[in-house]
C-alpha positions as a Markdown table, in Angstrom:
| # | Residue | x | y | z |
|---|---|---|---|---|
| 1 | Met | 5.8 | -59.2 | 9.3 |
| 2 | Thr | 8.9 | -57.2 | 10.0 |
| 3 | Gly | 9.8 | -57.1 | 6.3 |
| 4 | Trp | 6.5 | -55.3 | 5.5 |
| 5 | Trp | 7.0 | -52.7 | 8.3 |
| 6 | Ala | 10.5 | -52.0 | 7.0 |
| 7 | Ala | 9.3 | -51.7 | 3.4 |
| 8 | Ala | 6.4 | -49.3 | 4.5 |
| 9 | Phe | 8.9 | -47.2 | 6.5 |
| 10 | Val | 11.3 | -46.9 | 3.6 |
| 11 | Ala | 8.4 | -46.1 | 1.1 |
| 12 | Gln | 7.0 | -43.5 | 3.5 |
| 13 | Trp | 10.4 | -41.8 | 3.8 |
| 14 | Ser | 10.8 | -41.9 | 0.0 |
| 15 | Leu | 7.5 | -40.2 | -0.5 |
| 16 | Leu | 8.4 | -37.5 | 2.1 |
| 17 | Val | 11.6 | -36.7 | 0.2 |
| 18 | Val | 9.8 | -36.6 | -3.1 |
| 19 | Leu | 7.1 | -34.3 | -1.6 |
| 20 | Ala | 9.8 | -32.0 | -0.2 |
| 21 | Leu | 11.4 | -31.7 | -3.6 |
| 22 | Val | 8.1 | -30.9 | -5.2 |
| 23 | Val | 7.4 | -28.2 | -2.6 |
| 24 | Val | 10.9 | -26.7 | -3.3 |
| 25 | Ala | 10.4 | -26.7 | -7.1 |
| 26 | Leu | 6.9 | -25.1 | -6.7 |
| 27 | Ala | 8.4 | -22.4 | -4.5 |
| 28 | Arg | 11.1 | -21.7 | -7.1 |
| 29 | Gln | 8.3 | -21.4 | -9.8 |
| 30 | Val | 6.4 | -18.9 | -7.7 |
| 31 | Gly | 9.5 | -16.8 | -7.2 |
| 32 | Thr | 10.2 | -16.9 | -10.9 |
| 33 | Leu | 6.7 | -15.7 | -11.7 |
| 34 | His | 6.9 | -12.9 | -9.1 |
| 35 | Leu | 10.1 | -11.7 | -10.7 |
| 36 | Arg | 8.6 | -11.8 | -14.3 |
| 37 | Leu | 5.4 | -9.9 | -13.2 |
| 38 | Gly | 7.4 | -7.1 | -11.7 |
| 39 | Pro | 6.0 | -4.4 | -9.5 |
| 40 | Arg | 2.2 | -3.7 | -9.6 |
| 41 | Gly | 0.4 | -0.5 | -9.1 |
| 42 | Ala | -1.5 | 0.5 | -6.0 |
| 43 | Leu | -4.8 | -1.3 | -5.4 |
| 44 | Glu | -7.4 | 1.3 | -6.2 |
| 45 | Ile | -10.9 | 0.0 | -5.4 |
| 46 | Asp | -13.9 | 2.3 | -6.0 |
| 47 | Thr | -15.8 | 1.0 | -2.9 |
| 48 | Glu | -13.0 | 1.5 | -0.5 |
| 49 | Gly | -12.1 | 4.9 | 1.0 |
| 50 | Pro | -13.7 | 8.2 | 0.1 |
| 51 | Ala | -15.1 | 8.3 | -3.4 |
| 52 | Leu | -12.9 | 9.6 | -6.3 |
| 53 | Gly | -13.9 | 13.0 | -7.5 |
| 54 | Glu | -15.6 | 13.9 | -4.3 |
| 55 | Ala | -14.5 | 15.9 | -1.3 |
| 56 | Pro | -14.9 | 14.0 | 2.0 |
| 57 | Pro | -16.0 | 16.2 | 5.0 |
| 58 | Pro | -13.2 | 17.8 | 6.9 |
| 59 | Met | -12.4 | 15.9 | 10.1 |
| 60 | Pro | -9.8 | 16.1 | 12.7 |
| 61 | Gly | -7.2 | 13.4 | 13.0 |
| 62 | Thr | -4.1 | 12.5 | 14.8 |
| 63 | Ser | -0.8 | 12.6 | 13.0 |
| 64 | Ala | 2.0 | 10.1 | 13.5 |
| 65 | Thr | 3.7 | 12.6 | 15.8 |
| 66 | Gly | 0.5 | 12.8 | 18.0 |
| 67 | Ser | -0.4 | 16.3 | 16.9 |
| 68 | Arg | -4.1 | 17.0 | 15.9 |
| 69 | Val | -4.6 | 17.9 | 12.2 |
| 70 | Leu | -7.5 | 18.7 | 10.0 |
| 71 | Val | -7.9 | 16.2 | 7.1 |
| 72 | Gly | -10.1 | 17.2 | 4.2 |
| 73 | Gly | -11.6 | 20.5 | 3.1 |
| 74 | Pro | -9.9 | 23.2 | 1.1 |
| 75 | Gly | -6.2 | 23.8 | 1.5 |
| 76 | Pro | -2.9 | 22.9 | 0.0 |
| 77 | Ser | -2.8 | 19.6 | -2.2 |
| 78 | Arg | -2.2 | 16.8 | 0.3 |
| 79 | Leu | -0.7 | 13.3 | 0.2 |
| 80 | Val | -2.3 | 11.5 | 3.1 |
| 81 | Leu | -1.0 | 8.2 | 4.4 |
| 82 | Phe | -3.2 | 6.3 | 6.8 |
| 83 | Ser | -0.8 | 4.0 | 8.8 |
| 84 | Ser | -0.6 | 2.0 | 11.9 |
| 85 | Ala | 2.2 | 1.9 | 14.6 |
| 86 | Thr | 2.1 | -1.9 | 14.4 |
| 87 | Cys | 2.3 | -2.2 | 10.6 |
| 88 | Pro | 5.7 | -3.2 | 9.3 |
| 89 | Ile | 4.9 | -2.1 | 5.7 |
| 90 | Cys | 3.8 | 1.3 | 7.0 |
| 91 | Glu | 7.3 | 1.7 | 8.5 |
| 92 | Glu | 8.8 | 1.1 | 5.2 |
| 93 | Val | 6.4 | 3.4 | 3.3 |
| 94 | Ala | 6.1 | 6.4 | 5.7 |
| 95 | Pro | 9.8 | 7.8 | 5.3 |
| 96 | Gly | 9.2 | 8.2 | 1.6 |
| 97 | Ile | 5.9 | 10.2 | 1.9 |
| 98 | Gly | 7.6 | 13.5 | 2.4 |
| 99 | Val | 9.8 | 13.1 | -0.7 |
| 100 | Ala | 7.0 | 12.0 | -2.9 |
| 101 | Ala | 4.7 | 14.8 | -1.7 |
| 102 | Ser | 7.4 | 17.5 | -2.2 |
| 103 | Phe | 8.2 | 16.3 | -5.7 |
| 104 | Ala | 4.6 | 16.8 | -6.6 |
| 105 | Gly | 4.2 | 20.1 | -4.6 |
| 106 | Met | 2.0 | 18.5 | -2.0 |
| 107 | Thr | 1.8 | 18.6 | 1.7 |
| 108 | Pro | 2.6 | 15.2 | 3.3 |
| 109 | Met | 0.3 | 13.9 | 6.2 |
| 110 | Val | 0.9 | 10.6 | 8.0 |
| 111 | Leu | -1.9 | 9.7 | 10.2 |
| 112 | His | -2.3 | 7.1 | 13.0 |
| 113 | Asp | -6.0 | 7.5 | 13.6 |
| 114 | Pro | -8.3 | 4.4 | 13.6 |
| 115 | Glu | -11.4 | 6.5 | 14.2 |
| 116 | Leu | -10.6 | 8.6 | 11.2 |
| 117 | Glu | -10.0 | 5.5 | 9.2 |
| 118 | Arg | -13.4 | 4.2 | 10.0 |
| 119 | Ala | -15.0 | 7.6 | 9.2 |
| 120 | Tyr | -13.3 | 7.6 | 5.8 |
| 121 | Asp | -14.0 | 3.9 | 5.2 |
| 122 | Val | -10.3 | 3.1 | 4.9 |
| 123 | Pro | -10.0 | -0.7 | 4.5 |
| 124 | Gly | -6.6 | -1.0 | 6.1 |
| 125 | Thr | -3.1 | 0.4 | 6.3 |
| 126 | Pro | -1.1 | 1.6 | 4.5 |
| 127 | Phe | -3.7 | 3.5 | 2.6 |
| 128 | Ile | -3.0 | 6.7 | 0.5 |
| 129 | Leu | -5.4 | 9.5 | -0.3 |
| 130 | Val | -4.2 | 12.2 | -2.7 |
| 131 | Met | -6.3 | 15.4 | -2.4 |
| 132 | Asp | -6.2 | 18.6 | -4.5 |
| 133 | Glu | -6.6 | 22.2 | -3.2 |
| 134 | Leu | -10.4 | 21.8 | -3.0 |
| 135 | Gly | -10.1 | 18.6 | -0.8 |
| 136 | Ile | -11.3 | 16.4 | -3.7 |
| 137 | Val | -9.9 | 12.9 | -3.7 |
| 138 | Arg | -7.9 | 12.5 | -7.0 |
| 139 | Ala | -6.3 | 9.2 | -6.3 |
| 140 | Lys | -6.4 | 6.6 | -3.5 |
| 141 | Gly | -5.3 | 3.1 | -2.8 |
| 142 | Thr | -3.6 | 0.5 | -0.6 |
| 143 | Val | 0.1 | 0.6 | -1.2 |
| 144 | Asn | 3.0 | -1.7 | -0.3 |
| 145 | Asn | 6.1 | 0.2 | -1.4 |
| 146 | Leu | 7.2 | 3.7 | -2.5 |
| 147 | Glu | 6.9 | 2.9 | -6.2 |
| 148 | Gln | 3.0 | 2.5 | -5.6 |
| 149 | Val | 2.9 | 5.7 | -3.8 |
| 150 | Glu | 4.7 | 7.6 | -6.6 |
| 151 | Gly | 2.3 | 5.9 | -9.1 |
| 152 | Leu | -0.7 | 7.2 | -7.2 |
| 153 | Val | 0.8 | 10.7 | -7.1 |
| 154 | Asp | 1.4 | 10.6 | -10.8 |
| 155 | Leu | -2.1 | 9.3 | -11.4 |
| 156 | Ala | -3.6 | 12.2 | -9.3 |
| 157 | Leu | -1.5 | 14.8 | -11.1 |
| 158 | Arg | -2.7 | 13.4 | -14.5 |
| 159 | Arg | -6.3 | 13.5 | -13.3 |
| 160 | Ile | -5.8 | 17.1 | -12.2 |
| 161 | Gly | -4.1 | 17.9 | -15.4 |
| 162 | Glu | -0.7 | 18.9 | -13.9 |
| 163 | Val | 2.4 | 16.9 | -14.8 |
| 164 | Pro | 5.5 | 17.8 | -12.7 |
| 165 | Glu | 9.0 | 18.0 | -14.3 |
| 166 | Arg | 10.7 | 14.6 | -14.4 |
| 167 | Arg | 13.7 | 14.0 | -12.4 |
| 168 | Ala | 17.0 | 13.3 | -14.1 |
| 169 | Ser | 17.5 | 9.5 | -14.0 |
């Protein structure tokens, strides 16, 4: 009987090693696919956030610095980032909002306001709204990096009909 137990023990460990190798191989394939696909644009879903082409009602909100700001309504073109203090992706995206906004001639706004997020039907953070001078939403979406932010800004400018000068690469 001890021979069977020893054989079962060796077979079990052999299968465990094979399974570990299969998991490593699959992880490598997922990484390869991720590299091949490259970066994706921001996730712009029609049913999330304020409707495209419409002006959401002006509402007060709390900025990342704690000051009260008015979001929506007529004013300068705005690049609005809804973020959370506990969101690690927001911490990576927020520093680039000012640069992306100034490149497009917009005013940056970084908001930490769950109540305003609910009022504007924001699905989660980080979420971007690009609004024109009339307060009309020209682009929106969930973002994960600065490239997606820049993509939404470019999309909004194309929808408005303004194309900024390209930076020298």
